[in-house]
C-alpha positions, 0 to 999 in steps of 0.5 A, spaced: 895 622 718 891 628 721 894 635 720 892 641 723 891 648 721 895 654 725 887 656 727 886 649 730 892 648 734 891 655 737 884 653 739 886 646 741 892 650 746 887 654 749 882 649 750 886 644 754 890 650 757 885 651 762 886 644 765 891 641 771 894 637 766 895 642 760 902 640 759 900 632 757 893 634 755 890 634 749 883 634 744 882 627 744 877 624 738 874 618 738 869 614 736 862 616 739 857 612 744 852 612 738 855 609 732 851 613 728 854 620 731 861 619 728 866 621 732 866 625 739 871 630 742 873 630 749 878 634 753 884 628 756 889 629 761 894 624 757 893 619 750 889 612 751 894 607 750 892 605 743 891 613 741 895 616 735 898 623 737 898 629 733 902 635 735 903 641 732 905 647 734 904 645 741 897 642 741 896 635 742 890 632 739 889 624 740 886 619 736 883 612 737 884 607 732 877 609 728 878 616 728 886 615 725 884 611 720 877 615 718 881 621 718 888 619 716 887 624 710 884 630 713 885 637 716 882 639 722 881 647 722 877 651 727 874 658 727 872 662 734 865 665 734 863 672 737 861 669 743 867 664 744 865 658 742 870 654 738 867 650 732 872 644 729 870 643 721 875 637 717 877 638 710 881 633 705 889 635 705 891 637 699 
């Protein structure tokens, strides 16, 4: 199952804390509309029925079926730039 680094958990919590549904919301990773684009990230108020939910340090990430399969052995990390923009990266679990 996908895991999150401390940086990723902090970034996800910060991003979703701005919404009205902060207690149940999460970052959703799902198949992009354009199949060649891979995956898309959105903020979702709750997981969809078929989503897997990864919770770590209070951060919630929702994965659709395709993302669950593709990211099963991955670690999600995040870096925050000087301008405040968040960049997420994936790496293989060790």
